[in-house]
C-alpha positions as CSV (number, residue, x, y, z in Angstrom):
1,M,0.0,0.0,0.0
2,E,3.1,2.2,0.0
3,A,2.5,3.0,-3.6
4,L,-1.0,4.1,-2.9
5,R,0.2,6.5,-0.1
6,L,2.8,8.0,-2.4
7,A,0.4,8.4,-5.2
8,A,-2.1,10.3,-2.8
9,S,0.6,12.5,-1.5
10,R,1.6,13.4,-5.1
11,A,-2.1,14.2,-6.0
12,R,-2.3,16.6,-3.1
13,G,0.6,18.5,-4.7
14,E,2.1,19.6,-1.5
15,D,4.1,16.6,-0.4
16,I,2.0,15.9,2.5
17,S,2.3,12.4,4.0
18,C,-0.8,10.4,4.7
19,R,-1.8,7.1,6.5
20,I,-4.4,4.4,5.7
21,P,-6.1,3.7,9.0
22,A,-7.7,0.5,7.9
23,L,-4.2,-0.9,7.2
24,D,-2.0,1.0,9.6
25,D,-4.0,0.5,12.7
26,H,-4.1,-3.4,12.3
27,I,-0.5,-4.3,11.4
28,D,-0.4,-7.0,14.1
29,D,-3.9,-7.9,13.8
30,P,-4.7,-9.6,10.4
31,A,-8.2,-10.6,11.4
32,G,-9.1,-7.0,12.4
33,R,-7.7,-5.7,9.3
34,L,-9.7,-7.9,7.1
35,S,-12.8,-7.3,9.0
36,L,-12.4,-3.5,8.7
37,V,-11.5,-3.6,5.1
38,S,-14.3,-5.9,4.3
39,S,-16.8,-3.6,5.8
40,Q,-15.6,-0.8,3.4
41,C,-16.2,-3.1,0.3
42,G,-19.2,-2.9,-1.8
43,G,-20.0,-4.2,-5.4
44,Q,-16.7,-4.1,-7.4
45,N,-14.8,-1.6,-5.2
46,C,-13.2,-1.1,-1.8
47,H,-13.1,2.3,-0.2
48,L,-10.2,3.3,2.1
49,D,-9.8,6.4,4.1
50,L,-6.6,8.4,3.4
51,E,-5.7,10.6,6.4
52,F,-3.3,13.4,5.6
53,A,-0.8,14.9,8.2
54,D,-2.8,18.1,7.9
55,G,-6.1,16.7,9.0
56,V,-7.5,16.3,5.5
57,T,-9.3,13.1,4.7
58,W,-9.7,11.5,1.3
59,I,-11.1,8.3,0.1
60,A,-9.3,6.0,-2.2
61,R,-11.7,3.9,-4.2
62,I,-9.9,0.8,-5.4
63,R,-11.2,-1.8,-8.0
64,L,-11.3,-5.3,-6.6
65,D,-9.7,-8.1,-8.4
66,D,-12.5,-10.6,-8.9
67,P,-12.7,-13.4,-11.4
68,M,-16.4,-12.8,-11.7
69,L,-15.8,-9.2,-13.0
70,P,-16.2,-8.4,-16.7
71,P,-13.1,-8.5,-19.0
72,P,-10.5,-5.8,-18.4
73,D,-11.4,-3.7,-21.5
74,I,-14.9,-3.5,-20.3
75,Q,-13.9,-2.7,-16.6
76,A,-11.6,0.2,-18.0
77,R,-14.5,1.8,-20.0
78,I,-16.8,1.6,-17.0
79,F,-14.1,3.0,-14.6
80,L,-13.4,6.0,-16.9
81,S,-17.2,6.6,-17.3
82,E,-17.6,6.6,-13.5
83,V,-14.6,9.1,-13.3
84,A,-16.2,11.3,-15.9
85,T,-19.6,11.1,-14.4
86,L,-18.3,12.5,-11.0
87,T,-16.3,15.2,-12.9
88,F,-19.6,16.2,-14.7
89,L,-21.5,16.4,-11.4
90,A,-18.9,18.7,-9.9
91,G,-20.4,21.3,-12.2
92,T,-23.9,20.9,-10.9
93,K,-25.4,21.3,-7.5
94,V,-25.8,17.7,-7.1
95,P,-23.9,16.5,-3.9
96,A,-21.0,14.4,-5.2
97,P,-17.5,13.9,-4.2
98,H,-14.7,15.9,-5.9
99,V,-12.2,13.8,-7.8
100,Y,-8.6,14.5,-7.0
101,G,-6.9,11.9,-9.2
102,S,-7.3,8.6,-10.7
103,A,-5.5,5.9,-12.9
104,L,-6.4,2.8,-14.8
105,E,-4.6,-0.5,-14.0
106,S,-1.5,-0.6,-16.2
107,P,2.3,-1.4,-16.0
108,E,2.8,2.3,-15.5
109,N,0.6,2.4,-12.5
110,P,2.6,1.4,-9.3
111,V,-0.4,0.9,-7.2
112,G,-1.2,-2.2,-9.3
113,T,-4.9,-1.6,-9.7
114,S,-7.4,1.0,-10.9
115,Y,-8.1,3.8,-8.2
116,V,-9.8,7.0,-7.8
117,F,-8.9,9.6,-5.0
118,M,-12.0,11.6,-4.1
119,E,-13.4,13.9,-1.3
120,K,-14.8,12.2,1.7
121,L,-18.4,13.5,2.2
122,A,-20.2,13.4,5.5
123,G,-23.1,10.9,5.7
124,K,-23.9,7.3,6.4
125,P,-25.2,4.3,4.3
126,L,-28.9,4.2,3.7
127,D,-30.8,1.7,5.8
128,W,-34.0,1.7,4.0
129,N,-35.6,-1.1,5.9
130,G,-34.7,0.4,9.2
131,A,-35.8,4.0,8.2
132,N,-39.1,5.4,9.5
133,T,-41.7,7.0,7.5
134,E,-40.2,10.6,8.1
135,Q,-36.7,9.5,7.1
136,R,-38.0,7.8,4.0
137,F,-39.8,10.8,2.9
138,R,-36.8,12.9,3.4
139,V,-34.6,10.6,1.2
140,M,-37.2,10.8,-1.5
141,E,-37.2,14.5,-1.3
142,Q,-33.5,14.6,-1.8
143,L,-33.8,12.4,-4.7
144,A,-36.4,14.6,-6.3
145,D,-34.0,17.5,-5.8
146,V,-31.3,15.6,-7.5
147,Y,-33.5,14.8,-10.7
148,L,-34.5,18.4,-10.8
149,E,-31.0,19.7,-10.7
150,L,-30.0,17.1,-13.4
151,E,-32.8,18.3,-15.7
152,R,-31.1,21.7,-15.7
153,H,-28.1,20.1,-17.3
154,P,-29.4,18.2,-20.5
155,L,-27.0,16.1,-22.6
156,P,-27.3,16.1,-26.5
157,L,-27.1,12.4,-26.5
158,S,-28.4,9.3,-24.5
159,G,-25.4,7.4,-23.2
160,S,-22.9,7.4,-20.4
161,M,-20.3,10.0,-19.6
162,S,-16.8,9.6,-21.3
163,L,-13.4,11.1,-21.0
164,Q,-12.4,12.5,-24.5
165,A,-8.8,13.0,-23.6
166,P,-6.3,10.1,-23.1
167,A,-5.1,11.7,-19.9
168,V,-7.6,11.6,-17.1
169,K,-6.2,14.5,-15.2
170,A,-6.6,16.8,-18.3
171,A,-10.3,16.0,-18.4
172,I,-10.7,16.5,-14.6
173,D,-9.2,20.0,-14.9
174,G,-11.1,21.0,-18.0
175,D,-14.4,20.3,-19.7
176,Q,-13.4,17.4,-22.0
177,I,-16.5,15.4,-21.3
178,E,-18.9,13.9,-23.8
179,A,-21.7,11.3,-24.0
180,S,-20.5,8.2,-25.3
181,S,-21.7,4.5,-25.5
182,F,-23.4,3.0,-22.4
183,A,-20.8,2.0,-19.9
184,Q,-23.1,-0.6,-18.3
185,L,-22.4,-4.3,-18.5
186,P,-25.6,-5.4,-20.2
187,C,-25.1,-2.8,-23.0
188,F,-21.8,-4.0,-24.5
189,E,-22.0,-5.7,-27.8
190,T,-18.2,-6.5,-27.6
191,P,-15.5,-5.6,-24.9
192,N,-14.6,-2.7,-27.1
193,Q,-18.0,-1.4,-28.2
194,G,-21.2,-0.6,-26.2
195,L,-24.6,0.3,-27.3
196,G,-25.1,4.0,-28.2
197,P,-25.0,6.9,-27.8
198,F,-28.4,7.6,-29.3
199,R,-30.0,10.9,-30.3
200,T,-33.6,9.7,-30.1
201,L,-35.5,7.0,-28.3
202,E,-36.4,5.6,-31.7
203,A,-32.8,5.0,-32.6
204,A,-32.2,3.3,-29.3
205,Y,-35.3,1.0,-29.8
206,S,-34.1,0.2,-33.2
207,K,-30.6,-0.7,-32.2
208,C,-31.4,-2.5,-28.9
209,R,-34.2,-4.9,-30.3
210,H,-31.7,-6.3,-32.7
């Protein structure tokens, strides 16, 4: 994990050291480390807190190595679309974590896997079954606010966000985002080609029914 710490410090741009509590606080307790890390995993990713020496906390979102995941090319397209989506949301009023840096899995990536460094927002996981009526109503109100805000930022095409530039950092610092083919597993025709983007519902229906 030293490579992850160094990458995070470089992303801060101030050479500020950081620690990973889930790993650093359980050096002599493998079972405790496994339990804590497992509690921060969900779906295809693991989320680790990065605590910097100046008190700032980020989250490192790390892609899990799972043989049941789709082929690497599809994983890469989905990963880049997720980064592009967060970057797009930063220009709206939708509450979303700011992205500070990211990298795909590659021989040039010393971390050894795809990762995203992002802002850690306050909050807790949604427990819908344990929520009372008032709490559920509040969640639905917040979702309605999100949809109303997204309506103010229409896209010319129906698809998923994509990074135009080969360098992820260039897209994060600028506005090089476009709508591309759908980055969802059921919507891939081949590992290198997804369905869309579409300009009309008729075009989407015509393509998808075949």
